[in-house]
C-alpha positions in Angstrom: 148.1 17.3 104.1 147.9 19.7 107.0 145.1 22.0 105.8 141.9 21.2 103.9 139.7 23.9 102.4 136.1 22.8 102.1 133.8 24.8 99.8 130.1 24.0 100.3 127.4 24.7 97.7 124.4 22.8 99.0 122.9 19.7 97.3 121.3 16.6 98.8 124.2 16.2 101.3 122.9 19.2 103.2 119.2 18.7 102.7 116.8 18.7 105.7 113.3 17.4 105.7 110.6 19.6 107.2 107.6 17.5 108.2 105.2 20.4 108.4 106.1 21.4 104.8 106.5 17.8 103.4 109.5 19.3 101.6 113.3 19.2 101.5 115.3 22.3 101.9 119.0 22.9 101.9 120.3 23.3 105.5 123.6 24.2 107.0 126.7 22.4 105.8 127.1 19.0 107.4 130.7 18.3 106.5 132.4 20.2 109.4 130.3 18.3 112.0 131.0 15.0 110.2 134.8 15.6 110.2 134.8 16.7 113.8 132.9 13.5 114.9 135.4 11.4 113.0 138.3 13.1 114.7 140.3 13.8 111.6 144.0 14.6 112.0 144.2 17.7 109.9 142.9 21.3 110.1 140.0 22.3 107.9 138.1 25.4 107.0 134.5 25.3 105.8 133.5 28.0 103.4 129.8 27.9 102.7 129.1 29.9 99.5 125.8 28.5 98.2 122.8 26.6 99.6 121.3 25.3 96.3 120.1 22.2 94.7 122.6 21.6 91.9 119.8 21.9 89.3 119.6 25.6 90.3 123.4 26.3 90.1 124.0 28.9 87.4 127.1 29.8 85.4 127.5 32.8 87.7 127.5 30.4 90.7 130.1 28.2 89.0 132.3 31.4 88.4 131.9 32.2 92.1 132.9 28.6 93.1 136.0 28.9 90.8 137.0 32.3 92.1 136.6 31.2 95.7 138.8 28.2 95.2 141.4 30.3 93.3 141.6 32.7 96.2 142.3 30.0 98.8 145.9 29.7 100.2 145.8 25.9 100.6 146.5 23.3 97.9 143.9 20.8 99.0 140.2 21.6 98.3 137.1 19.6 98.8 133.8 20.8 97.3 130.5 19.5 98.5 128.0 19.8 95.6 124.7 18.4 94.5 125.0 15.3 92.3 122.9 16.3 89.3 125.3 19.0 87.9 128.5 18.1 89.8 130.2 17.1 86.6 129.3 20.4 85.0 130.9 22.3 87.8 134.0 20.1 87.9 134.6 20.9 84.2 134.4 24.6 85.0 137.0 24.2 87.7 139.4 22.4 85.4 142.7 24.3 84.8 143.0 25.9 88.3 146.8 25.7 88.8 148.5 24.4 92.0 145.4 22.7 93.6 143.9 19.3 94.0 140.2 19.8 93.9 137.8 16.9 94.7 134.0 17.3 94.4 131.7 15.0 96.3 128.1 14.9 97.5 125.5 12.4 98.5 122.5 10.6 97.0 120.8 10.8 100.3 120.9 13.6 102.9 123.8 13.3 105.5 121.2 13.5 108.3 119.5 10.3 107.1 120.5 6.9 108.6 122.2 4.9 105.9 123.3 8.0 103.9 126.2 7.6 101.6 127.5 11.1 102.7 130.1 9.9 105.3 131.5 7.3 102.9 131.7 9.7 100.0 133.4 12.4 102.2 135.9 9.8 103.5 136.7 8.7 99.9 137.1 12.4 98.9 139.4 13.2 101.8 141.6 10.2 100.9 141.6 11.3 97.2 142.5 14.9 97.8 145.6 13.9 99.7 146.9 11.4 97.2 146.1 12.8 93.7 148.1 15.1 91.5 146.9 18.6 90.9 143.7 18.7 89.0 139.9 18.3 89.4 138.2 15.0 90.4 134.9 13.6 91.4 134.7 11.1 94.3 131.4 9.3 94.4 130.2 5.7 95.0 133.7 4.5 96.2 135.4 5.6 92.9 137.4 8.7 91.8 137.0 10.0 88.3 138.3 12.8 86.1 135.2 14.9 85.2 135.6 14.1 81.5 135.2 10.3 82.2 132.1 10.1 84.4 128.4 10.8 84.4 125.5 10.5 86.8 123.2 7.7 85.9 119.9 9.0 87.2 118.0 5.8 86.6 120.5 3.7 88.6 121.1 6.6 91.1 124.9 6.3 90.9 127.9 7.6 89.1 129.6 5.6 86.4 132.3 5.8 83.7 131.3 7.1 80.4 131.0 4.3 77.9 
């Protein structure tokens, strides 16, 4: 892989805590800074298209994500996305020809010490380089097809469908 296209949509991975508001808001995408700090050996482009909690991602937003990915010249695509509706978006992306698309996110903001963001991004970068064309989810050290995974909100992790 020489080039990686990264489409960012918001979600917890990009959340910022504002003390004066006692609230989280979606901030600027963190993935470009993370990859630069890690000194990755490939070129990447970050395309921020949404700054939403995934619970607020609409069908129109999912159509925008799909059309943005379809328009990209590179085969390898990583999507950062909120975890609550990541599976729904992945299913909408199914069927895009000629691309390996991996969705990832974080259960804790990337700016927080101990966040799973860097681990999930690393897993997703490895996955996007080695998988066949299609759509996948990389979370919690595992890679799944969207039809075989769900978010377990009670356990705060992704797991295989039973």
